[in-house]
DOGU-327459 format. One record per residue (C-alpha): residue number from 1; residue in three letters; x, y, z. Coordinates in nm, 4 decimals. Layout:
<nodes>
<NUM "ala" <X Y Z>>
...
</nodes>
This chain:
<nodes>
<1 "unk" <-9.8892 -11.9911 2.9377>>
<2 "unk" <-9.9576 -11.6242 2.8056>>
<3 "unk" <-9.7887 -11.3573 2.9364>>
<4 "unk" <-9.8702 -11.0070 2.9090>>
<5 "unk" <-9.5694 -10.7697 2.9167>>
<6 "unk" <-9.6932 -10.4558 2.7376>>
<7 "unk" <-9.8733 -10.2755 3.0301>>
<8 "unk" <-9.7173 -9.9327 2.9153>>
<9 "unk" <-9.9262 -9.9827 2.5998>>
<10 "unk" <-10.2406 -10.0520 2.8069>>
<11 "unk" <-10.3333 -10.2111 3.1201>>
<12 "unk" <-10.6206 -10.4133 3.1748>>
<13 "unk" <-10.9467 -10.2540 3.3573>>
<14 "unk" <-10.9473 -10.2904 3.7020>>
<15 "unk" <-11.2710 -10.4605 3.8565>>
<16 "unk" <-11.3232 -10.1590 4.0913>>
<17 "unk" <-11.2934 -9.9185 3.8144>>
<18 "unk" <-11.5506 -10.1169 3.6158>>
<19 "unk" <-11.7907 -10.1223 3.9191>>
<20 "unk" <-11.7567 -9.7343 3.9249>>
<21 "unk" <-11.8420 -9.7109 3.5909>>
<22 "unk" <-12.1535 -9.9757 3.5565>>
<23 "unk" <-12.3891 -9.7523 3.6707>>
<24 "unk" <-12.3085 -9.5011 3.3797>>
<25 "unk" <-12.2815 -9.7836 3.1244>>
<26 "unk" <-12.6815 -9.8671 3.1582>>
<27 "unk" <-12.8943 -9.6663 3.3924>>
<28 "unk" <-12.7796 -9.3342 3.4270>>
<29 "unk" <-12.7351 -9.2343 3.0377>>
<30 "unk" <-12.8379 -8.8676 3.0751>>
<31 "unk" <-12.6160 -8.5996 2.9045>>
<32 "unk" <-12.4304 -8.4243 3.1468>>
<33 "unk" <-12.5137 -8.0744 2.9651>>
<34 "unk" <-12.9081 -8.1400 2.9993>>
<35 "unk" <-13.1136 -7.9120 3.2394>>
<36 "unk" <-13.3511 -8.1790 3.3330>>
<37 "unk" <-13.2965 -8.4583 3.6052>>
<38 "unk" <-13.1281 -8.7139 3.3990>>
<39 "unk" <-12.8511 -8.4381 3.2974>>
<40 "unk" <-12.8245 -8.3341 3.6446>>
<41 "unk" <-12.7372 -8.6822 3.7667>>
<42 "unk" <-12.4767 -8.7350 3.4804>>
<43 "unk" <-12.3503 -8.3777 3.5656>>
<44 "unk" <-12.3044 -8.4658 3.9356>>
<45 "unk" <-12.1108 -8.7680 3.8209>>
<46 "unk" <-11.8663 -8.6176 3.6538>>
<47 "unk" <-11.8501 -8.3256 3.9016>>
<48 "unk" <-11.7584 -8.5593 4.1394>>
<49 "unk" <-11.5028 -8.7439 3.9220>>
<50 "unk" <-11.3392 -8.3583 3.8876>>
<51 "unk" <-11.3262 -8.3062 4.2388>>
<52 "unk" <-11.1732 -8.6233 4.3200>>
<53 "unk" <-10.9000 -8.5865 4.0635>>
<54 "unk" <-10.8067 -8.2648 4.1540>>
<55 "unk" <-10.7683 -8.3339 4.4997>>
<56 "unk" <-10.5529 -8.6353 4.4045>>
<57 "unk" <-10.3394 -8.4039 4.1655>>
<58 "unk" <-10.3539 -8.1082 4.4238>>
<59 "unk" <-10.4933 -7.8751 4.1700>>
<60 "unk" <-10.8291 -7.6905 4.1717>>
<61 "unk" <-11.1067 -7.8856 4.0057>>
<62 "unk" <-11.1472 -7.5710 3.7171>>
<63 "unk" <-10.7876 -7.6707 3.6145>>
<64 "unk" <-10.8769 -8.0211 3.5062>>
<65 "unk" <-11.0039 -8.0500 3.1472>>
<66 "unk" <-11.1263 -8.3764 3.0387>>
<67 "unk" <-11.0036 -8.5281 2.6911>>
<68 "unk" <-11.0464 -8.8135 2.4785>>
<69 "unk" <-10.7243 -8.9400 2.5814>>
<70 "unk" <-10.3256 -8.8575 2.6434>>
<71 "unk" <-10.3083 -8.7864 2.2203>>
<72 "unk" <-10.5824 -8.5184 2.2343>>
<73 "unk" <-10.4304 -8.3781 2.5814>>
<74 "unk" <-10.0553 -8.3469 2.4161>>
<75 "unk" <-10.2185 -8.1999 2.1219>>
<76 "unk" <-10.4070 -7.9554 2.3034>>
<77 "unk" <-10.0956 -7.8155 2.4926>>
<78 "unk" <-9.8374 -7.8140 2.2107>>
<79 "unk" <-10.0826 -7.6479 1.9841>>
<80 "unk" <-10.2654 -7.4249 2.2142>>
<81 "unk" <-10.0906 -7.3614 2.5546>>
<82 "unk" <-9.9356 -7.0293 2.6013>>
<83 "unk" <-9.7897 -6.7920 2.3538>>
<84 "unk" <-9.4635 -6.7483 2.0686>>
<85 "unk" <-9.2768 -7.1000 1.9999>>
<86 "unk" <-9.2304 -7.3900 2.1778>>
<87 "unk" <-8.9295 -7.5961 2.2581>>
<88 "unk" <-8.9547 -7.9898 2.3011>>
<89 "unk" <-8.7471 -8.2867 2.3711>>
<90 "unk" <-8.6706 -8.5142 2.0761>>
<91 "unk" <-8.7832 -8.8262 2.3194>>
<92 "unk" <-9.1485 -8.6637 2.3602>>
<93 "unk" <-9.4425 -8.9067 2.2452>>
<94 "unk" <-9.5250 -8.8807 1.8956>>
<95 "unk" <-9.8398 -8.7242 1.9935>>
<96 "unk" <-9.6850 -8.3830 2.0910>>
<97 "unk" <-9.3888 -8.3948 1.8273>>
<98 "unk" <-9.6486 -8.4184 1.5587>>
<99 "unk" <-9.8308 -8.1489 1.6895>>
<100 "unk" <-9.5611 -7.8791 1.6767>>
<101 "unk" <-9.5574 -7.7925 1.3232>>
<102 "unk" <-9.9476 -7.7132 1.4240>>
<103 "unk" <-9.8366 -7.4456 1.6574>>
<104 "unk" <-10.0105 -7.1186 1.4967>>
<105 "unk" <-9.7074 -7.1163 1.2427>>
<106 "unk" <-9.4734 -7.0235 1.5305>>
<107 "unk" <-9.1398 -7.1759 1.5384>>
<108 "unk" <-9.0416 -7.5076 1.6740>>
<109 "unk" <-8.7380 -7.6208 1.8570>>
<110 "unk" <-8.6136 -7.9371 1.9849>>
<111 "unk" <-8.3199 -7.9736 2.2190>>
<112 "unk" <-8.0687 -8.2473 2.2846>>
<113 "unk" <-8.1063 -8.5678 2.4963>>
<114 "unk" <-7.7842 -8.7353 2.6896>>
<115 "unk" <-7.7064 -9.0921 2.5763>>
<116 "unk" <-7.8939 -9.2270 2.8532>>
<117 "unk" <-8.2189 -9.0681 2.7531>>
<118 "unk" <-8.2203 -8.7522 2.9636>>
<119 "unk" <-8.2981 -8.4243 2.8977>>
<120 "unk" <-7.9853 -8.2474 3.0748>>
<121 "unk" <-8.0664 -7.8725 3.2133>>
<122 "unk" <-7.7773 -7.7386 3.0315>>
<123 "unk" <-7.9150 -7.8732 2.6824>>
<124 "unk" <-8.2550 -7.7099 2.7325>>
<125 "unk" <-8.0794 -7.3567 2.8321>>
<126 "unk" <-7.8524 -7.4328 2.5049>>
<127 "unk" <-8.2084 -7.4817 2.2772>>
<128 "unk" <-8.3756 -7.2022 2.4102>>
<129 "unk" <-8.5272 -6.9346 2.1401>>
<130 "unk" <-8.6013 -6.5630 2.1646>>
<131 "unk" <-8.9572 -6.6601 2.0956>>
<132 "unk" <-8.9831 -7.0040 2.3121>>
<133 "unk" <-9.2902 -6.9585 2.5150>>
<134 "unk" <-9.3580 -7.3046 2.6057>>
<135 "unk" <-9.1452 -7.6081 2.7056>>
<136 "unk" <-9.2602 -7.9823 2.6679>>
<137 "unk" <-9.0656 -8.2542 2.8652>>
<138 "unk" <-9.2468 -8.5735 2.9463>>
<139 "unk" <-9.1911 -8.6970 3.3157>>
<140 "unk" <-9.1307 -9.0385 3.1983>>
<141 "unk" <-9.0453 -9.1598 2.8673>>
<142 "unk" <-9.2611 -9.4105 2.7148>>
<143 "unk" <-9.0033 -9.6241 2.5515>>
<144 "unk" <-8.7097 -9.6440 2.8009>>
<145 "unk" <-8.8901 -9.5424 3.1324>>
<146 "unk" <-8.6281 -9.2845 3.1712>>
<147 "unk" <-8.7153 -9.0533 3.4531>>
<148 "unk" <-8.6827 -8.6765 3.3392>>
<149 "unk" <-8.5523 -8.3946 3.5622>>
<150 "unk" <-8.8655 -8.1901 3.5103>>
<151 "unk" <-8.8520 -7.9465 3.8369>>
<152 "unk" <-8.4945 -7.8463 3.7289>>
<153 "unk" <-8.6230 -7.8089 3.3532>>
<154 "unk" <-8.9650 -7.6354 3.4817>>
<155 "unk" <-8.7337 -7.3744 3.6721>>
<156 "unk" <-8.5502 -7.3047 3.3359>>
<157 "unk" <-8.8310 -7.2570 3.1685>>
<158 "unk" <-9.0131 -7.0265 3.4156>>
<159 "unk" <-8.6623 -6.8490 3.4390>>
<160 "unk" <-8.6978 -6.7676 3.0611>>
<161 "unk" <-9.0574 -6.6313 3.1087>>
<162 "unk" <-9.2039 -6.9557 2.9080>>
<163 "unk" <-9.4552 -7.2199 3.0273>>
<164 "unk" <-9.3671 -7.5519 3.1393>>
<165 "unk" <-9.5547 -7.8776 3.0087>>
<166 "unk" <-9.5213 -8.2185 3.1008>>
<167 "unk" <-9.6645 -8.5422 2.9610>>
<168 "unk" <-9.7636 -8.7821 3.2599>>
<169 "unk" <-9.9323 -9.0594 3.0738>>
<170 "unk" <-9.6489 -9.2775 3.1887>>
<171 "unk" <-9.5594 -9.1095 3.4934>>
<172 "unk" <-9.8936 -9.1593 3.7030>>
<173 "unk" <-9.8638 -9.5040 3.7628>>
<174 "unk" <-9.4906 -9.4926 3.9409>>
<175 "unk" <-9.4489 -9.1156 4.0522>>
<176 "unk" <-9.6344 -8.8723 4.2971>>
<177 "unk" <-9.7865 -8.6269 4.0427>>
<178 "unk" <-9.8226 -8.3534 4.3093>>
<179 "unk" <-9.4719 -8.2263 4.3277>>
<180 "unk" <-9.4766 -8.2520 3.9367>>
<181 "unk" <-9.7585 -8.0426 3.9178>>
<182 "unk" <-9.6159 -7.7981 4.1796>>
<183 "unk" <-9.3751 -7.7199 3.9220>>
<184 "unk" <-9.5384 -7.7489 3.6049>>
<185 "unk" <-9.8104 -7.5202 3.4505>>
<186 "unk" <-9.9848 -7.8121 3.2691>>
<187 "unk" <-9.9722 -8.2025 3.2507>>
<188 "unk" <-10.1277 -8.4767 3.0337>>
<189 "unk" <-10.2770 -8.8140 3.1984>>
<190 "unk" <-10.4556 -9.0973 3.0322>>
<191 "unk" <-10.6712 -9.3373 3.1941>>
<192 "unk" <-10.6166 -9.6708 3.0307>>
<193 "unk" <-10.2560 -9.6850 3.1406>>
<194 "unk" <-10.3733 -9.7217 3.4887>>
<195 "unk" <-10.5967 -10.0114 3.4669>>
<196 "unk" <-10.8956 -9.7442 3.3626>>
<197 "unk" <-11.1105 -9.7248 3.0307>>
<198 "unk" <-10.9549 -9.6366 2.6751>>
<199 "unk" <-11.0878 -9.3168 2.5288>>
<200 "unk" <-11.0554 -9.0710 2.8326>>
<201 "unk" <-10.7826 -8.8550 2.9744>>
<202 "unk" <-10.7234 -8.4973 3.1038>>
<203 "unk" <-10.5396 -8.1753 3.0361>>
<204 "unk" <-10.4512 -8.0359 3.3524>>
<205 "unk" <-10.3533 -7.6566 3.2930>>
<206 "unk" <-10.2917 -7.4472 3.6286>>
<207 "unk" <-10.4721 -7.1229 3.6584>>
<208 "unk" <-10.3014 -6.8445 3.4630>>
<209 "unk" <-10.1671 -7.0318 3.1850>>
<210 "unk" <-10.3226 -6.9170 2.8712>>
<211 "unk" <-10.4911 -7.1926 2.6756>>
<212 "unk" <-10.6949 -7.1763 2.3746>>
<213 "unk" <-10.9838 -7.3990 2.2489>>
<214 "unk" <-10.8452 -7.6905 2.0160>>
<215 "unk" <-11.1882 -7.8500 1.9743>>
<216 "unk" <-11.4913 -7.5977 1.9166>>
<217 "unk" <-11.8600 -7.6084 1.8879>>
<218 "unk" <-11.9639 -7.6356 2.2472>>
<219 "unk" <-11.9561 -7.5082 2.5914>>
<220 "unk" <-11.8376 -7.8042 2.7453>>
<221 "unk" <-11.5042 -7.7722 2.9740>>
<222 "unk" <-11.5461 -7.3928 3.0256>>
<223 "unk" <-11.5892 -7.3594 2.6379>>
<224 "unk" <-11.2566 -7.4718 2.5812>>
<225 "unk" <-11.3119 -7.8072 2.4668>>
<226 "unk" <-11.6429 -7.8777 2.2869>>
<227 "unk" <-11.8084 -8.2192 2.2931>>
<228 "unk" <-12.0254 -8.4370 2.5144>>
<229 "unk" <-11.8365 -8.5753 2.8201>>
<230 "unk" <-11.7797 -8.9467 2.8108>>
<231 "unk" <-11.9541 -8.9715 3.1606>>
<232 "unk" <-11.8839 -9.3465 3.2501>>
<233 "unk" <-11.5214 -9.2842 3.1062>>
<234 "unk" <-11.4894 -8.9706 3.3470>>
<235 "unk" <-11.5882 -9.1688 3.6488>>
<236 "unk" <-11.3464 -9.4751 3.5662>>
<237 "unk" <-11.0383 -9.2264 3.4943>>
<238 "unk" <-11.1072 -9.1035 3.8362>>
<239 "unk" <-11.1331 -9.4108 4.0218>>
<240 "unk" <-10.8404 -9.5742 3.8060>>
<241 "unk" <-10.6279 -9.2439 3.9591>>
<242 "unk" <-10.7378 -9.2896 4.2725>>
<243 "unk" <-10.5853 -9.6428 4.2995>>
<244 "unk" <-10.2943 -9.5660 4.1262>>
<245 "unk" <-10.1674 -9.2964 4.3237>>
<246 "unk" <-10.2545 -9.5089 4.6576>>
<247 "unk" <-10.1048 -9.8192 4.5580>>
<248 "unk" <-9.8266 -9.6344 4.3712>>
<249 "unk" <-9.5433 -9.7614 4.6403>>
<250 "unk" <-9.6434 -10.1309 4.6415>>
<251 "unk" <-9.6849 -10.1005 4.2480>>
<252 "unk" <-9.3250 -9.9786 4.2055>>
<253 "unk" <-9.1839 -10.2400 4.4702>>
<254 "unk" <-9.3368 -10.4860 4.2946>>
<255 "unk" <-9.2396 -10.4472 3.9601>>
<256 "unk" <-8.8982 -10.3291 4.0181>>
<257 "unk" <-8.8122 -10.6500 4.1584>>
<258 "unk" <-8.9709 -10.8180 3.8563>>
<259 "unk" <-8.7772 -10.5909 3.5836>>
<260 "unk" <-8.4466 -10.6451 3.7970>>
<261 "unk" <-8.5011 -10.9983 3.7558>>
<262 "unk" <-8.5982 -10.9915 3.4260>>
<263 "unk" <-8.2820 -10.8007 3.2979>>
<264 "unk" <-8.0488 -11.0101 3.5206>>
<265 "unk" <-8.1423 -11.3119 3.3817>>
<266 "unk" <-8.1158 -11.1984 3.0120>>
<267 "unk" <-7.8270 -11.0153 3.0489>>
<268 "unk" <-7.6356 -11.2739 3.2249>>
<269 "unk" <-7.7424 -11.5229 2.9517>>
<270 "unk" <-7.6434 -11.2974 2.6539>>
<271 "unk" <-7.3775 -11.0971 2.7599>>
<272 "unk" <-7.2778 -10.8353 2.5173>>
<273 "unk" <-7.5624 -10.9284 2.2755>>
<274 "unk" <-7.8102 -10.7179 2.4940>>
<275 "unk" <-7.8068 -10.3735 2.6423>>
<276 "unk" <-7.9842 -10.2525 2.8696>>
<277 "unk" <-8.1389 -9.8576 2.7702>>
<278 "unk" <-8.1401 -9.5590 2.9904>>
<279 "unk" <-8.0864 -9.4957 3.3476>>
<280 "unk" <-8.3053 -9.3736 3.6448>>
<281 "unk" <-8.5810 -9.5384 3.5200>>
<282 "unk" <-8.9547 -9.5902 3.5953>>
<283 "unk" <-8.9542 -9.9371 3.7665>>
<284 "unk" <-9.2042 -10.1059 3.5374>>
<285 "unk" <-9.0139 -10.0530 3.2092>>
<286 "unk" <-8.7488 -10.2307 3.0690>>
<287 "unk" <-8.6208 -10.1391 2.6991>>
<288 "unk" <-8.3271 -10.3716 2.5798>>
<289 "unk" <-8.1423 -10.3613 2.2563>>
<290 "unk" <-8.0800 -10.7103 2.1011>>
<291 "unk" <-7.8153 -10.8135 1.8333>>
<292 "unk" <-8.1365 -10.9036 1.5714>>
<293 "unk" <-8.4224 -10.6512 1.5006>>
<294 "unk" <-8.6985 -10.6410 1.7112>>
<295 "unk" <-8.9779 -10.7098 1.4516>>
<296 "unk" <-8.8847 -11.0784 1.4331>>
<297 "unk" <-8.8132 -11.1159 1.7645>>
<298 "unk" <-9.1464 -10.9882 1.8682>>
<299 "unk" <-9.3338 -11.2133 1.6394>>
<300 "unk" <-9.1700 -11.5210 1.7720>>
<301 "unk" <-9.2205 -11.4205 2.1081>>
<302 "unk" <-9.6233 -11.3656 2.0395>>
<303 "unk" <-9.5921 -11.7285 1.8812>>
<304 "unk" <-9.4954 -11.8136 2.2274>>
<305 "unk" <-9.7493 -11.6310 2.4143>>
<306 "unk" <-9.5692 -11.3275 2.5081>>
<307 "unk" <-9.6755 -10.9736 2.4426>>
<308 "unk" <-9.4156 -10.7055 2.4399>>
<309 "unk" <-9.3392 -10.4284 2.2023>>
<310 "unk" <-9.0928 -10.2294 1.9844>>
<311 "unk" <-9.2046 -9.9058 2.1791>>
<312 "unk" <-9.4939 -9.6577 2.1501>>
<313 "unk" <-9.8381 -9.8839 2.0650>>
<314 "unk" <-9.9018 -9.5891 1.8451>>
<315 "unk" <-9.6135 -9.6406 1.6062>>
<316 "unk" <-9.6125 -10.0353 1.6244>>
<317 "unk" <-9.7252 -10.0607 1.2700>>
<318 "unk" <-9.4371 -9.8351 1.1634>>
<319 "unk" <-9.1036 -9.9886 1.0151>>
<320 "unk" <-8.9069 -9.6656 1.1115>>
<321 "unk" <-8.6456 -9.6586 1.3385>>
<322 "unk" <-8.7733 -9.5992 1.7201>>
<323 "unk" <-8.6945 -9.1642 1.7248>>
<324 "unk" <-8.6402 -9.2196 2.0965>>
<325 "unk" <-8.3451 -9.4375 2.0218>>
<326 "unk" <-8.2153 -9.2357 1.7480>>
<327 "unk" <-8.1926 -8.8985 1.9839>>
<328 "unk" <-8.0129 -9.0940 2.2275>>
<329 "unk" <-7.7436 -9.1482 1.9872>>
<330 "unk" <-7.8133 -9.4570 1.8363>>
<331 "unk" <-7.7658 -9.5960 1.4519>>
<332 "unk" <-8.0840 -9.6313 1.2568>>
<333 "unk" <-8.0044 -10.0282 1.2831>>
<334 "unk" <-7.9415 -10.0327 1.6658>>
<335 "unk" <-8.2896 -9.8029 1.6837>>
<336 "unk" <-8.4722 -10.0934 1.5268>>
<337 "unk" <-8.3278 -10.3481 1.7741>>
<338 "unk" <-8.5208 -10.2500 2.0928>>
<339 "unk" <-8.7849 -10.3975 2.2541>>
<340 "unk" <-8.9894 -10.2949 2.5534>>
<341 "unk" <-9.0914 -10.5365 2.8069>>
<342 "unk" <-9.3169 -10.3268 3.0673>>
<343 "unk" <-9.4703 -10.4834 3.4020>>
<344 "unk" <-9.7884 -10.4502 3.5941>>
<345 "unk" <-9.9218 -10.5468 3.9453>>
<346 "unk" <-10.0484 -10.8471 3.8295>>
<347 "unk" <-9.7502 -10.9751 3.6592>>
<348 "unk" <-9.6168 -11.2911 3.8687>>
<349 "unk" <-9.2329 -11.3780 3.9453>>
<350 "unk" <-9.3078 -11.7191 3.7246>>
<351 "unk" <-9.4299 -11.5315 3.4450>>
<352 "unk" <-9.1198 -11.3012 3.4507>>
<353 "unk" <-8.8970 -11.6009 3.4569>>
<354 "unk" <-9.0426 -11.7975 3.1805>>
<355 "unk" <-9.0581 -11.4974 2.9641>>
<356 "unk" <-8.6890 -11.4232 3.0373>>
<357 "unk" <-8.5978 -11.7743 2.9791>>
<358 "unk" <-8.7721 -11.7624 2.6202>>
<359 "unk" <-8.6298 -11.4828 2.5120>>
<360 "unk" <-8.2867 -11.6236 2.5927>>
<361 "unk" <-8.4216 -11.9689 2.4137>>
<362 "unk" <-8.4749 -11.7492 2.0964>>
<363 "unk" <-8.1721 -11.5498 2.0755>>
<364 "unk" <-7.9531 -11.8410 2.1476>>
<365 "unk" <-8.0588 -12.0307 1.8614>>
<366 "unk" <-7.8136 -12.0016 1.5657>>
</nodes>
């Protein structure tokens, strides 16, 4: 039996998404910026997808900018959104944290996070600097699944005259995005976390928020993001987002049941040798810290046919401790012992029980 418990890294392409994409992977091949019939057909597909995404999110189509994925969208926001310095949480994705030093030579700041992985409003208030023009806090942490109080944090940012950006890449499968966008000035999204194709995402920026180009060289995306658009990917992205938001309640109920069962089976068997990380978590993510380093355990799990991860897939080959766990006050040794198990709509109870039993069996060996 092979069991995939790494849906937070990427999710399998949904059949409905592939079906929507197929015409643009073969017959309809035109460049959407070309003025002839082939181009107009492709441009119509992009416009329809943009309109659909905007309706799902409750924003204007002109506020949706297509990107190559979540990393580009995070980079674009942190480097080019608003003016002045930026204030980030220390548990942001590396795509946001690594972009901070590149923000037009403006000073960057990090705020504190609680031991349970939450950015508290008082910590954000304390970290504000006089030059802060942008606050960035993700809606759902990609390692622990912790849900952040973005509404309160956005209100603090706005009271200080700063814009608020939220990485919603990990949130789009389990959170209603419209309330977030009522408070946030910008959010980032990625299709492949939702059963869509890899290599496409979006930065959504509300009208009135100043945004500078990150990629230049073309007039695409209102002259703010040069490059020929990925027509098939954009069509698939729109379909994946539509399905994810429409099926969100059933997805949450299903994955919460499996996650809670998985954790209970492991914790009841291992006791003090395992720790559940974070609170107020998205239902599809379980981050557990064990008594031994995660790399060896992940390798053994893989040999047993079980796919999980030590955190973000983007950092899977790094031997460094998790920056998220360190921010939560863990020691470097503890921060190397965490494993993220993430569940999908296709995950079954049988798979969940088998995976939990395998984890217990491996860790019970002397």
